[in-house]
N, C-alpha and C positions, 0 to 999 in steps of 0.2 A: 304540423310540427314533426320533425324527424324523431324517430324513436331512439331513445338512449337507455343506458344502464349505468349504474355505479360501477366504475372499474374494479375488477377483482384486485388490482394492484393498488389498493388504497388502505391507509391506516387512519383511523378516526379516534381522537381522544375523547374522554369524558368532558363535561362542561368544565372549562378551565378556571372560572371564577364564580363560585356559587353566590357571592355577594353582589355581583354585577346585575343591575336591573335587566340589561339586555344580555341574556345568556349566550355564550359563544363557545365554539369548539375549534380545534385545528384539524384540518384534513390534509394528509400528506400523500402525495402521489409518488410511488416508487418508480413509475414509468418515466417521470420527468425529474425526480429528486427535488421537487418543489413542494412547499406547504402553503396553505391558505387558511386564514382565519375567517370563519363564517358564523352567521347567526344560527342558533339552535333550530329555529323555525325553518331556515333554508336546508339545514341538514335533514330535518324530518321530511321535507318535500322530496329531497334526493333519495333518501333511504326507502321511502314508500313509492318511488317511481312516479311521483306527481310532478313531472317536469313542466306541465302546462302552467303551474303556479310560479315558475321562475321567469324573471325578466329576460329580454334578449341579451342584455349586457351580462347577466349572470350566466346564461347558457354559453355565451362566447368565452367568458373567462374559464369556466369549468371544463369546457371542451379543449381550450387552449392548453390547460395544464393536465389534460387527460385524466381528470377526476371522474368525468362522465364521458362515455365513449359510445359509438354506434352500437345498437342492440345486438346486431349480428356479427360484430367483429370477433375474430379469433385473436385474442390479445397476445397469447404466447407466440403465435406465428408472426405477429407484427413486431414483437420484441426481437425475435430471432432475425428477422429481415433487417431491422435497424442496426443490430449488432454487426451483422455480416457486412452491411454497407459501410459502417464506420471503419471496420478493420480494412476493408478493401480500399477505402479512400484515404486512409491514414498515410501521411507523408513524412512520418518520423521513423527513421531506422535506428533501432535500439539494440545495444549489446552490453553484456556484462563481461568485464575483463578480470580474471583472477590470475595475476602475474606471478603469484607465489603461493606455496602450499604451507607456509610456516606461520605460526602464531605464538605470541609470548604466553597467552592465557591457557588455563586448563579447566574451563568452565564445565561443570558436571553435565549440563544439558546439551552441550555441543555434540553433534553427531559426526563431526569431521575427524579425520586422522591426519595430523599435521606432520609434515616432513620438511627437510631443508632443501626443497626443490624450487627452482624459479624458471620462468619461461625463458628458454634459450634464445639468443639473438638470431639464430638461423631460422626461427619460427616467426620472427617479426614480419617478414615478407609474406609468409603464408597467411597471417592474420589480416594484413592489409589487402592482399589479393582476394581473400574470401569476402571481406566487406565491400571491396570495389565491385566485385561481380554482382552483388545485390544492388549497388547504386546504379549499375548498368542495366538492371533487369527491365524488360520492356513494360511500359504502361505504368510504372510506379512514380517516376519523377520525384524522388524524395527531396524534401525541403529542409530537413534537419537531420543531423547525425548526433546521437547522444549516447553517452556511456555511463555505466556505473563501475567504479573500481571497488572490487570486493576481495574477499580472501577465502580462507584463513584470514590473516591480517594484512591488508594491502600496504600499510606503511612500512612493513618489513621488506617490501619490494619496491621501495622508492626509486631505486636505480632503474628498474624496468619501466616504471611510470614516467620517469624523466626521459627515457629513450624512446618510448612509444608515443608519448603525447605529440611531439612535433610531426611524426609520421601521420597520425590520425588527423591532426589539424590541417596538414597539407592536403589530405584526401578531401576534407570538407571544402577547402578553398578550390581545389580542382573541379569539384562538382557543384560549386556555388550553393552549398548548403550551410545552414547555421550549425555551429558546434557548441555542445555543452557537455559537462561532466559532473558527476557527483560521486560521493564516496561513503561506503559503510565501513566504519573503523571502530576499534575498541577505544580509541582516543589516547592510549597510553603514550604513543610517540608523537602526538600532535602538539609538539612544542611550538612556541610562538614563531620562531624563525621558519619552521616547517609549514605552519599554517599560512604565513605570508607567502612562501614560495608556491604553495598549492593554489592559492586564490589569484596570484598574479601571473606567474610563469606557466602554470599548468592548468589554469582556467577551471579549477574545481571550486564550485561556489556553494554546494549543498553537502551537508555531512549528517550521517546518522550515527549516534554514539549511544551505547547502552550503559545505563547506571541502574543497578537493581535496588534502589531505595537508599536508606541511610547507610552510613559507613560500615557498621558491623555486619548488616545483612549483605551488602555488596561484597565486602571482603571475604565473607564466608562462601561466596559463590563465584566471584570473578577475580580469582587470584592467579598469579603467574604459575607456570609449570614447576617452578622451584618453591612455590608456596608463599611468595611475597604479596603483600597487600597492594591494591591499586587505586582505591577510592580517592585518596587525597591528590594523587598525581593527575588523574583524569579530570577531577573537578577543577583543579587549578588551571589545567589546559583549556577547559571550556570557558572559565571566567576570563582568562587572558584573551581568548579568541573573540568572544562577543564584545569585549571592551576595546579591542583593537580598532582604530579608525577605519581599517580596510573592511571590517565586517559590515559596516553601513555603506561605505563607499562602493563596494563591489556587490552590494545587495546579497550578502551571504545568508545562509540559514543553517542553524544547527538544530536538529531534531533529537531529543532525548527519548530513547526507548526504555521502558521499565518492564522487564520480564517478571511476571507476578505469579506466585503460587501460595500455598498455605504458609510457607515458611517466612515470607516477607510481606504479606498483605498488609500488616499493620504498620509497615514502614513507609507506605506511599504518601499519606497525608503529611507526616513529619518531613518527608523529603520535599514535598511541594513548598512547605513553609521555609525550608532551608534555602531553596532556590529563590524564594521571595526575599529572604533576608540578605542574600547576595546581590539583590536587585537585578536578577537576570531572568526572572520568570517570564517577563514580557518580551524577552529577546530571543527566546527559544520556543520550539513547539514540543509537544509531548505526545507520546504514544503509550497507552497502557496495553500490554501484550500478555496473552496467556502463554504458558509454557506447554509445548506439544512435543510429541515424540519426533525425533529427527533420525531418520534411517533406522526406525524401530529400536531405538536405544532405551526406551522405557523412561524418558525424561519427564513424562507427564504424571508420574505416580503420585506427586504431591500437588497436582493442579486442582484448582477449584472447579466445580461443575460450571458449565457455561452459564446457567441461570444465576448461580451465586456470584460469579464474576461480574455478570451484567448488573446485578443489584448493587454491588460494591462500587462498580464503575461510576454510577450516578453520584455517589458520595464524593468520589475523587474529582469528577467534573465540576460538581457544585463548589468544592473547595477551591479548585483552580479558578473558577469565576470570581469567588469571593476575594481571592488574593490578587486579582487583576491580571490574570493570564492573557497572553497575546491573542490566541485563537478564540473565536466565538462562533465557529461553525461546528455544530454538534449533530447535524443530520446528514446522512450519507447522500452523495451525489450520484447521478446516473452513471453506471459503469457499462461500457460496451464490450469489455473483455475481462475475463477473470484475472488474467496476468499475462506476462510476456509469452507464454506458451501458445497463445492463440494467434500471435503475429508470426507467421511462418518464416519470415526473414530474420527475426530476432534470435540470437544465439548466445551461449556462454562459452568462452574459451578459458580453459584452466592452464596451469603451469606445465602440464604434460602434453598440451596440444589437443586434449580431448574436447569434443564439441557436444554440448548438451542444450536442451531447450529450457532448462530451469536451473537457477543458481543454487538450489539446495542439493543438487546431485553430485557435484564434484567433491573429491576427497572423502566421500562417504562410502565405505567399503561395500555395503550392500548393493550399491548401484554400479559398481565396477562391472563393465561388460554386460550391463543389463539391457533390457529392451528400450530403455530411455536414452542410451548412448547413440548419438548421431554418427560419430566417426572420430577420426583423429587427423589433425592438420598435416601430419607427416605422411599420410596415405593419400592415394588418388581418390578424387571425388566420387568415382564410380563405386567405391566401397561404402559410401555413406548411406545410412538408412533414413530415408526421408518420411517414411510412413510411421512416425513416432506416435504411440497411443495418446500422448498428452495433447497432440495437435488436433485431435478429433473431438475435443471436449464438447463443443456445441451440439454435435450430433448425438453424443451420449446423453446429454441433458434432455434433448428433444425426445429421445427414445425411452428415457426414464430407466436406463439400464444400471447405472451405478450410483445414482443419487435421487433424491426427491425434489431436486431443484425446479423441475418443470411444474410442480404443484405449489411452489412457494411464492408468496406475494412479494418477497424481498429479492427475488432473482434479478430484477433490473438494476438494483443498486449494489448487488453482491457479485453477480456473475458466476456464482457457485463456489466462491472462495478458492481453495487450492485443489485443482484437478488431481494432482498426485495423491493427496490425502484421501479423496473419494475413491480413487482406483485401488488404494491400499485398504479400503474398508473403514476409513475414519471420517465421519461427518465433519465438514469444514464450515460450520455455520458461524457467522459473525455475532459478536455480543449485541450489536444494535437490534438484532432480531428480537431480543428479549427485553430491551429497555427503551424501545423507540418512542413510546408515549411520553416517558419522562424526559427523553432527549428533546422532544418537540416543545415541551413546556419550558425546559431550560433555555432552549433557543429563543423562545418568545420573551422570556424574562431578560436575557442578556443582550439580544440584538433583534429588536422588533422589526427592523428594516428587512431582515432575512425572511420573515414570514409576512406576506402581503395580506391585506384584508379585502374581502369581497363586500363591497358597499352596496 
């Protein structure tokens, strides 16, 4: 028999039901993002390296899921090679477009500096030419062209979106690629007629909108620059959108992000109940997000510790399940890249023509003319800096120079989080690193089909 070992990249729960005659555990492989329900006896054989006691079918399934691996395998090296191959073979060309620098809101945790500037028409051709050059790059043969409209607030730049979209779609047709777009918006201007235009004429089908809990908490944080409240307007816009026939017909998706710290943590569960009372909880997705510093603005001063956040997150997920929430995927999937910075053709264009590898950089003063700036569309390409430090993230992980990701068993499903945060000396670990066992159990309870059983 071949010699095996339990993969370092495995998470194993305690016995999940002490009252069950046949005691079982869940083993989760971060190398595949898959989980397996196994008998405690089988677990004992694996843990004690008594692989000869396993059946051939058990060996096959456990190796298929990379729960057990060849004894001499360098797993980190294998993961790095898989990641590299995935990025090299990826046929999706992704860009973030920030056509305006203005926003109605004055959120205290936002690190951007908003101005009344918009991408000028004379730069439209530069944007198209830059993207087309990548579509023409040798050996890539891209199959899909996808965009995120971002800001400041992108709906304050609706004119630019209307003018740019046909040009981008023409490019997709010219190179026989699929076209798709999504939007990150504060939702304040997402009136029903605008929503209908976006999903029909402008082919934007996915939206991320932030609501920071119940009305009082949200309005204390996400108010307009003139101090006006926004909760009721944004909520009504969401309700109207998800109940619009186009939402289902066009397979739209609205994801609600809740930015959470000490000041609004008690607002989360009542907010979930509110969404349920509006009968829209099963029509949206939810993201519980920690507040972090943006451009070193000190926004995280009221943030929960990552362990406290992770503990409370389980309560929020449990409540979400109890209320009949739409999503029942609570365990992370395999990630072959930390974010867009690892895809060297992916870029961000802002309203001034600046080119960045990450969408958190534009309009943030500390990053003006920083080492992260690739260049400007107004200038000749020979002035662009292509050796951006963010692009070298896998090598930095491998060397262990700026993070401890190379020693973390969650690296395959995390990718290291935010490379920029690590480079700035701020660990970027996900909450699931601290509550994964609870997540596995919740996954088993809510959707047993997601966790297969080793028979």
